[in-house]
N, CA, C and O atoms as CSV, one atom per row, in Angstrom:
chain,resi,resn,atom,element,x,y,z
A,1,MET,N,N,48.198,144.769,182.947
A,1,MET,CA,C,48.728,143.503,182.994
A,1,MET,C,C,50.093,143.393,183.709
A,1,MET,O,O,50.601,142.305,183.979
A,2,ALA,N,N,50.682,144.641,184.013
A,2,ALA,CA,C,51.824,144.706,184.659
A,2,ALA,C,C,51.932,144.042,186.026
A,2,ALA,O,O,53.010,143.635,186.460
A,3,ALA,N,N,50.664,143.935,186.761
A,3,ALA,CA,C,50.641,143.053,187.983
A,3,ALA,C,C,50.822,141.683,187.689
A,3,ALA,O,O,51.387,141.011,188.552
A,4,LEU,N,N,50.410,141.064,186.511
A,4,LEU,CA,C,50.658,139.744,186.284
A,4,LEU,C,C,52.102,139.385,185.989
A,4,LEU,O,O,52.587,138.307,186.332
A,5,VAL,N,N,52.743,140.291,185.366
A,5,VAL,CA,C,54.188,140.258,185.198
A,5,VAL,C,C,54.980,140.169,186.653
A,5,VAL,O,O,55.700,139.207,186.921
A,6,TRP,N,N,54.799,141.119,187.433
A,6,TRP,CA,C,55.400,141.153,188.733
A,6,TRP,C,C,54.961,139.948,189.508
A,6,TRP,O,O,55.819,139.336,190.146
A,7,LEU,N,N,53.755,139.555,189.519
A,7,LEU,CA,C,53.335,138.409,190.351
A,7,LEU,C,C,54.044,137.065,189.793
A,7,LEU,O,O,54.534,136.192,190.509
A,8,GLY,N,N,54.008,137.063,188.409
A,8,GLY,CA,C,54.732,135.912,187.778
A,8,GLY,C,C,56.266,135.997,188.180
A,8,GLY,O,O,56.898,134.952,188.336
A,9,ALA,N,N,56.838,137.176,188.342
A,9,ALA,CA,C,58.304,137.156,188.736
A,9,ALA,C,C,58.493,136.770,190.115
A,9,ALA,O,O,59.506,136.156,190.449
A,10,ALA,N,N,57.544,137.100,190.980
A,10,ALA,CA,C,57.581,136.718,192.402
A,10,ALA,C,C,57.503,135.219,192.401
A,10,ALA,O,O,58.306,134.629,193.124
A,11,VAL,N,N,56.633,134.504,191.678
A,11,VAL,CA,C,56.229,133.073,191.808
A,11,VAL,C,C,57.548,132.508,191.190
A,11,VAL,O,O,57.913,131.449,191.700
A,12,THR,N,N,58.311,132.993,190.221
A,12,THR,CA,C,59.499,132.350,189.708
A,12,THR,C,C,60.577,132.472,190.728
A,12,THR,O,O,61.341,131.534,190.958
A,13,VAL,N,N,60.647,133.605,191.336
A,13,VAL,CA,C,61.786,133.686,192.452
A,13,VAL,C,C,61.534,132.754,193.561
A,13,VAL,O,O,62.454,132.231,194.191
A,14,ALA,N,N,60.197,132.531,193.818
A,14,ALA,CA,C,59.900,131.470,194.934
A,14,ALA,C,C,60.362,129.984,194.410
A,14,ALA,O,O,60.913,129.185,195.168
A,15,GLY,N,N,60.091,129.712,193.088
A,15,GLY,CA,C,60.613,128.467,192.676
A,15,GLY,C,C,62.006,128.373,192.567
A,15,GLY,O,O,62.490,127.250,192.706
A,16,LEU,N,N,62.859,129.457,192.315
A,16,LEU,CA,C,64.198,129.307,192.322
A,16,LEU,C,C,64.739,129.251,193.808
A,16,LEU,O,O,65.773,128.630,194.050
A,17,VAL,N,N,64.097,129.844,194.711
A,17,VAL,CA,C,64.398,129.695,196.192
A,17,VAL,C,C,64.342,128.126,196.525
A,17,VAL,O,O,65.232,127.570,197.167
A,18,GLY,N,N,63.253,127.493,196.046
A,18,GLY,CA,C,63.121,126.041,196.330
A,18,GLY,C,C,64.122,125.195,195.600
A,18,GLY,O,O,64.491,124.113,196.056
A,19,LEU,N,N,64.559,125.684,194.477
A,19,LEU,CA,C,65.716,124.882,193.823
A,19,LEU,C,C,66.961,125.064,194.558
A,19,LEU,O,O,67.736,124.113,194.661
A,20,VAL,N,N,67.222,126.172,195.068
A,20,VAL,CA,C,68.447,126.483,195.875
A,20,VAL,C,C,68.349,125.632,197.294
A,20,VAL,O,O,69.334,125.146,197.849
A,21,TYR,N,N,67.194,125.551,197.709
A,21,TYR,CA,C,67.107,124.746,198.917
A,21,TYR,C,C,67.392,123.299,198.747
A,21,TYR,O,O,67.998,122.671,199.614
A,22,CYS,N,N,66.944,122.727,197.589
A,22,CYS,CA,C,67.199,121.315,197.117
A,22,CYS,C,C,68.574,121.173,196.970
A,22,CYS,O,O,69.069,120.138,197.417
A,23,ILE,N,N,69.347,122.052,196.399
A,23,ILE,CA,C,70.821,121.984,196.076
A,23,ILE,C,C,71.520,121.881,197.375
A,23,ILE,O,O,72.282,120.946,197.621
A,24,LEU,N,N,71.248,122.902,198.269
A,24,LEU,CA,C,71.886,123.038,199.550
A,24,LEU,C,C,71.647,121.781,200.349
A,24,LEU,O,O,72.602,121.255,200.920
A,25,SER,N,N,70.490,121.286,200.425
A,25,SER,CA,C,70.095,119.987,201.188
A,25,SER,C,C,70.742,118.869,200.683
A,25,SER,O,O,71.080,118.006,201.493
A,26,LEU,N,N,71.003,118.700,199.394
A,26,LEU,CA,C,71.700,117.656,198.883
A,26,LEU,C,C,73.206,117.721,199.239
A,26,LEU,O,O,73.733,116.676,199.621
A,27,ILE,N,N,73.866,118.727,199.161
A,27,ILE,CA,C,75.226,118.967,199.406
A,27,ILE,C,C,75.418,118.616,200.980
A,27,ILE,O,O,76.368,117.947,201.385
A,28,LYS,N,N,74.427,119.132,201.798
A,28,LYS,CA,C,74.547,118.824,203.141
A,28,LYS,C,C,74.368,117.270,203.472
A,28,LYS,O,O,75.022,116.729,204.364
A,29,ALA,N,N,73.496,116.640,202.740
A,29,ALA,CA,C,73.297,115.111,202.895
A,29,ALA,C,C,74.577,114.447,202.427
A,29,ALA,O,O,75.014,113.489,203.065
A,30,ARG,N,N,75.212,114.905,201.340
A,30,ARG,CA,C,76.352,114.116,200.910
A,30,ARG,C,C,77.551,114.376,201.734
A,30,ARG,O,O,78.451,113.537,201.709
A,31,ASN,N,N,77.675,115.461,202.478
A,31,ASN,CA,C,78.844,115.751,203.346
A,31,ASN,C,C,78.604,115.111,204.764
A,31,ASN,O,O,79.495,115.076,205.613
A,32,ALA,N,N,77.289,114.587,204.970
A,32,ALA,CA,C,77.059,114.191,206.310
A,32,ALA,C,C,77.560,112.765,206.436
A,32,ALA,O,O,77.570,112.245,207.551
A,33,GLY,N,N,77.984,112.083,205.344
A,33,GLY,CA,C,78.521,110.825,205.502
A,33,GLY,C,C,77.566,109.671,205.662
A,33,GLY,O,O,77.913,108.638,206.236
A,34,LEU,N,N,76.288,109.856,205.123
A,34,LEU,CA,C,75.285,108.935,205.278
A,34,LEU,C,C,75.497,107.711,204.503
A,34,LEU,O,O,76.255,107.746,203.534
A,35,SER,N,N,74.860,106.562,204.862
A,35,SER,CA,C,75.093,105.305,204.139
A,35,SER,C,C,74.338,105.501,202.858
A,35,SER,O,O,73.580,106.445,202.637
A,36,ASP,N,N,74.636,104.457,201.981
A,36,ASP,CA,C,74.130,104.464,200.618
A,36,ASP,C,C,72.419,104.535,200.632
A,36,ASP,O,O,71.731,105.284,199.938
A,37,GLU,N,N,72.000,103.654,201.508
A,37,GLU,CA,C,70.494,103.562,201.496
A,37,GLU,C,C,69.831,104.896,202.096
A,37,GLU,O,O,68.811,105.394,201.620
A,38,ASP,N,N,70.490,105.386,203.133
A,38,ASP,CA,C,69.974,106.719,203.729
A,38,ASP,C,C,70.106,107.868,202.676
A,38,ASP,O,O,69.241,108.726,202.499
A,39,LEU,N,N,71.238,107.787,202.028
A,39,LEU,CA,C,71.400,108.883,201.003
A,39,LEU,C,C,70.352,108.723,199.776
A,39,LEU,O,O,69.936,109.704,199.159
A,40,ARG,N,N,70.019,107.568,199.520
A,40,ARG,CA,C,69.078,107.327,198.445
A,40,ARG,C,C,67.764,107.848,198.875
A,40,ARG,O,O,67.078,108.590,198.171
A,41,ALA,N,N,67.418,107.413,200.112
A,41,ALA,CA,C,66.064,107.861,200.699
A,41,ALA,C,C,65.910,109.348,200.846
A,41,ALA,O,O,64.815,109.910,200.817
A,42,ARG,N,N,67.190,110.022,201.022
A,42,ARG,CA,C,66.998,111.548,201.095
A,42,ARG,C,C,66.936,112.103,199.736
A,42,ARG,O,O,66.278,113.126,199.544
A,43,LEU,N,N,67.553,111.529,198.786
A,43,LEU,CA,C,67.579,111.981,197.402
A,43,LEU,C,C,66.001,111.748,196.811
A,43,LEU,O,O,65.467,112.581,196.078
A,44,LYS,N,N,65.407,110.624,197.196
A,44,LYS,CA,C,64.051,110.500,196.810
A,44,LYS,C,C,63.139,111.556,197.262
A,44,LYS,O,O,62.378,112.146,196.495
A,45,GLN,N,N,63.239,111.814,198.679
A,45,GLN,CA,C,62.589,112.981,199.134
A,45,GLN,C,C,62.806,114.334,198.471
A,45,GLN,O,O,61.858,115.059,198.169
A,46,LEU,N,N,64.223,114.691,198.227
A,46,LEU,CA,C,64.427,115.882,197.688
A,46,LEU,C,C,63.863,115.841,196.143
A,46,LEU,O,O,63.562,116.902,195.596
A,47,MET,N,N,63.746,114.750,195.544
A,47,MET,CA,C,63.311,114.760,194.102
A,47,MET,C,C,61.874,115.339,193.971
A,47,MET,O,O,61.475,116.020,193.026
A,48,ALA,N,N,61.185,114.977,195.023
A,48,ALA,CA,C,59.725,115.515,194.966
A,48,ALA,C,C,59.721,117.050,195.166
A,48,ALA,O,O,59.022,117.797,194.481
A,49,TRP,N,N,60.523,117.456,196.120
A,49,TRP,CA,C,60.698,119.095,196.297
A,49,TRP,C,C,61.259,119.723,195.082
A,49,TRP,O,O,60.799,120.777,194.643
A,50,ASN,N,N,62.299,119.059,194.498
A,50,ASN,CA,C,62.814,119.630,193.282
A,50,ASN,C,C,61.877,119.714,192.106
A,50,ASN,O,O,61.893,120.761,191.459
A,51,LEU,N,N,61.071,118.756,191.752
A,51,LEU,CA,C,60.135,118.877,190.692
A,51,LEU,C,C,59.003,119.914,191.144
A,51,LEU,O,O,58.456,120.622,190.299
A,52,GLY,N,N,58.719,119.974,192.290
A,52,GLY,CA,C,57.809,120.981,192.713
A,52,GLY,C,C,58.185,122.373,192.471
A,52,GLY,O,O,57.427,123.206,191.974
A,53,ALA,N,N,59.511,122.610,192.880
A,53,ALA,CA,C,60.201,123.922,192.623
A,53,ALA,C,C,60.343,124.261,191.169
A,53,ALA,O,O,60.284,125.419,190.755
A,54,PHE,N,N,60.548,123.131,190.352
A,54,PHE,CA,C,60.731,123.430,188.893
A,54,PHE,C,C,59.318,123.822,188.415
A,54,PHE,O,O,59.212,124.685,187.543
A,55,PHE,N,N,58.284,123.261,188.913
A,55,PHE,CA,C,56.848,123.402,188.371
A,55,PHE,C,C,56.440,124.875,188.781
A,55,PHE,O,O,55.843,125.588,187.974
A,56,VAL,N,N,56.766,125.311,190.030
A,56,VAL,CA,C,56.442,126.609,190.423
A,56,VAL,C,C,57.091,127.624,189.521
A,56,VAL,O,O,56.487,128.589,189.052
A,57,SER,N,N,58.316,127.356,189.316
A,57,SER,CA,C,59.240,128.268,188.440
A,57,SER,C,C,58.661,128.343,187.149
A,57,SER,O,O,58.554,129.444,186.608
A,58,VAL,N,N,58.286,127.338,186.607
A,58,VAL,CA,C,57.646,127.268,185.168
A,58,VAL,C,C,56.310,128.192,185.209
A,58,VAL,O,O,56.128,129.123,184.425
A,59,ILE,N,N,55.477,127.841,186.143
A,59,ILE,CA,C,54.156,128.523,186.265
A,59,ILE,C,C,54.577,130.095,186.334
A,59,ILE,O,O,54.045,130.860,185.529
A,60,GLY,N,N,55.347,130.502,187.106
A,60,GLY,CA,C,55.767,131.972,187.168
A,60,GLY,C,C,56.327,132.433,185.779
A,60,GLY,O,O,55.927,133.521,185.365
A,61,LEU,N,N,57.080,131.824,185.130
A,61,LEU,CA,C,57.645,132.276,183.964
A,61,LEU,C,C,56.483,132.284,182.819
A,61,LEU,O,O,56.551,133.115,181.913
A,62,MET,N,N,55.418,131.342,182.877
A,62,MET,CA,C,54.410,131.473,182.020
A,62,MET,C,C,53.483,132.643,182.399
A,62,MET,O,O,52.871,133.237,181.511
A,63,MET,N,N,53.355,133.010,183.775
A,63,MET,CA,C,52.588,134.265,183.899
A,63,MET,C,C,53.230,135.492,183.492
A,63,MET,O,O,52.584,136.445,183.057
A,64,VAL,N,N,54.524,135.491,183.625
A,64,VAL,CA,C,55.288,136.580,183.022
A,64,VAL,C,C,55.145,136.743,181.402
A,64,VAL,O,O,54.957,137.861,180.923
A,65,VAL,N,N,55.235,135.669,180.644
A,65,VAL,CA,C,55.092,135.739,179.300
A,65,VAL,C,C,53.593,136.170,178.913
A,65,VAL,O,O,53.345,136.999,178.037
A,66,VAL,N,N,52.687,135.542,179.633
A,66,VAL,CA,C,51.112,135.968,179.390
A,66,VAL,C,C,51.018,137.326,179.628
A,66,VAL,O,O,50.435,138.023,178.798
A,67,GLY,N,N,51.554,137.881,180.745
A,67,GLY,CA,C,51.364,139.362,181.129
A,67,GLY,C,C,52.066,140.299,180.121
A,67,GLY,O,O,51.646,141.431,179.882
A,68,ILE,N,N,53.274,139.702,179.483
A,68,ILE,CA,C,53.830,140.593,178.462
A,68,ILE,C,C,53.080,140.647,177.185
A,68,ILE,O,O,52.942,141.703,176.569
A,69,LEU,N,N,52.577,139.469,176.769
A,69,LEU,CA,C,51.838,139.251,175.471
A,69,LEU,C,C,50.357,140.057,175.550
A,69,LEU,O,O,49.918,140.721,174.612
A,70,VAL,N,N,49.770,139.903,176.651
A,70,VAL,CA,C,48.394,140.558,176.895
A,70,VAL,C,C,48.648,142.124,176.960
A,70,VAL,O,O,48.018,142.883,176.224
A,71,GLY,N,N,49.574,142.569,177.846
A,71,GLY,CA,C,49.681,143.931,178.039
A,71,GLY,C,C,50.520,144.553,177.076
A,71,GLY,O,O,50.713,145.768,177.119
């Protein structure tokens, strides 16, 4: 079950990379001087990516826990 732990860690890192991407994209959008409507549209788009990244990260953490408990 060690493979499941390492695979889960890799999935978790992929989710964290997605979260960092969302944070950096939001900072870039805020500094771009967009209008309020454009900034809201960009935020709505990033919200979907943010939730997806959280989901991937949680799935990875669950894989790690299952790998530890089973192995």
